[in-house]
Backbone as CSV, one residue per row, in Angstrom:
resi,resn,N_x,N_y,N_z,CA_x,CA_y,CA_z,C_x,C_y,C_z
1,MET,77.594,-53.056,16.497,76.628,-52.593,16.074,75.411,-53.752,15.579
2,LYS,76.238,-54.896,15.432,75.499,-56.080,14.906,74.261,-56.479,15.830
3,ALA,74.733,-56.365,17.179,73.687,-56.726,18.270,72.324,-55.908,18.204
4,LYS,72.680,-54.592,17.892,71.507,-53.614,17.786,70.418,-54.068,16.565
5,LYS,71.231,-54.293,15.571,70.468,-54.714,14.345,69.704,-55.834,14.679
6,TYR,70.018,-56.901,15.350,69.376,-58.092,15.649,68.271,-57.718,16.552
7,ALA,68.429,-56.760,17.531,67.364,-56.438,18.490,66.499,-55.784,17.784
8,ASN,66.679,-54.936,16.720,65.711,-54.312,16.151,64.740,-55.235,15.242
9,SER,65.406,-56.138,14.747,64.688,-57.077,13.780,63.874,-57.887,14.736
10,ALA,64.223,-58.308,16.026,63.435,-58.904,16.928,62.248,-58.217,17.284
11,TRP,62.537,-56.882,17.606,61.393,-55.952,18.034,60.214,-55.851,16.906
12,PHE,60.913,-55.846,15.596,59.926,-55.839,14.493,59.094,-57.178,14.542
13,LEU,59.870,-58.262,14.693,59.222,-59.549,14.660,58.013,-59.840,15.653
14,ALA,58.478,-59.080,16.898,57.648,-59.308,17.980,56.108,-58.702,17.663
15,PHE,56.258,-57.823,17.005,54.893,-57.109,16.355,54.249,-57.741,15.131
16,ILE,55.151,-58.292,14.295,54.580,-58.801,13.148,54.005,-60.275,13.339
17,PHE,54.819,-61.086,14.175,54.408,-62.569,14.323,52.891,-62.643,14.937
18,PRO,52.503,-61.944,15.935,51.198,-62.159,16.322,50.122,-61.796,15.333
19,TRP,50.505,-60.887,14.534,49.531,-60.414,13.395,49.474,-61.469,12.361
20,ILE,50.550,-62.206,12.035,50.592,-63.203,10.935,49.799,-64.372,11.601
21,GLN,50.024,-64.719,12.880,49.646,-65.831,13.604,47.919,-65.495,13.556
22,GLN,47.622,-64.422,13.836,46.002,-64.209,13.783,45.377,-64.422,12.321
23,LYS,46.172,-64.079,11.400,45.851,-64.296,10.094,45.647,-65.648,9.781
24,THR,46.544,-66.522,10.217,46.624,-68.017,9.841,45.870,-68.730,10.814
25,ASN,45.759,-68.229,12.020,45.095,-69.122,13.067,44.380,-67.987,13.840
26,PRO,43.066,-67.713,13.594,42.394,-66.656,14.275,42.260,-66.965,15.929
27,THR,42.961,-66.401,16.718,43.054,-66.335,18.056,42.059,-65.393,18.614
28,PRO,41.447,-65.321,19.669,40.705,-64.089,20.312,41.661,-62.992,20.319
29,ARG,41.253,-61.890,19.803,41.984,-60.616,19.701,42.722,-60.296,20.951
30,LYS,41.949,-60.414,22.050,42.382,-59.982,23.294,43.705,-60.695,23.652
31,GLU,43.745,-62.078,23.374,44.842,-62.799,23.680,46.065,-62.180,22.894
32,ILE,45.937,-61.911,21.712,46.913,-61.405,20.817,47.503,-60.145,21.445
33,ASP,46.602,-59.299,21.603,46.994,-57.974,22.210,47.852,-58.195,23.706
34,HIS,47.459,-59.076,24.444,48.168,-59.294,25.579,49.547,-59.838,25.320
35,ALA,49.725,-60.743,24.386,50.972,-61.174,23.883,51.804,-60.071,23.294
36,ILE,51.298,-59.224,22.651,52.036,-58.082,21.985,52.474,-57.133,23.249
37,ASP,51.602,-57.015,24.143,51.969,-56.151,25.379,53.137,-56.531,26.120
38,LEU,53.170,-58.026,26.313,54.234,-58.811,26.975,55.425,-58.575,26.319
39,ARG,55.566,-58.758,25.051,56.729,-58.728,24.140,57.085,-57.337,24.067
40,ALA,56.295,-56.405,24.046,56.889,-55.063,23.833,57.429,-54.461,25.158
41,GLU,56.845,-55.082,26.295,57.575,-54.866,27.672,58.822,-55.382,27.520
42,PHE,58.989,-56.699,27.270,60.278,-57.480,27.310,61.239,-56.789,26.374
43,TYR,60.916,-56.383,25.304,61.948,-55.835,24.381,62.381,-54.373,24.824
44,LYS,61.272,-53.658,25.349,61.685,-52.240,25.962,62.767,-52.510,26.986
45,ASN,62.517,-53.552,27.910,63.557,-53.810,29.081,64.850,-54.145,28.408
46,TYR,64.858,-54.955,27.467,65.903,-55.613,27.000,66.835,-54.421,26.223
47,MET,66.224,-53.598,25.449,66.878,-52.446,24.986,67.350,-51.596,25.879
48,GLU,66.566,-51.253,26.996,67.298,-50.432,28.046,68.371,-51.249,29.052
49,GLY,68.583,-52.296,28.775,69.654,-53.217,29.479,69.204,-53.571,30.784
50,LYS,67.914,-53.815,31.020,67.493,-54.260,32.311,67.607,-55.797,32.406
């Protein structure tokens, strides 16, 4: 069950990090959204075991 816990926290970080990054270093919003999309896709595939 430990792996799932780490995967969940990684999932959480994938969404929090770009937000923090934007607060500390304002990047164009579109770029951040793109990064979130990529990470979301990666973690979704990862969770499904692809």
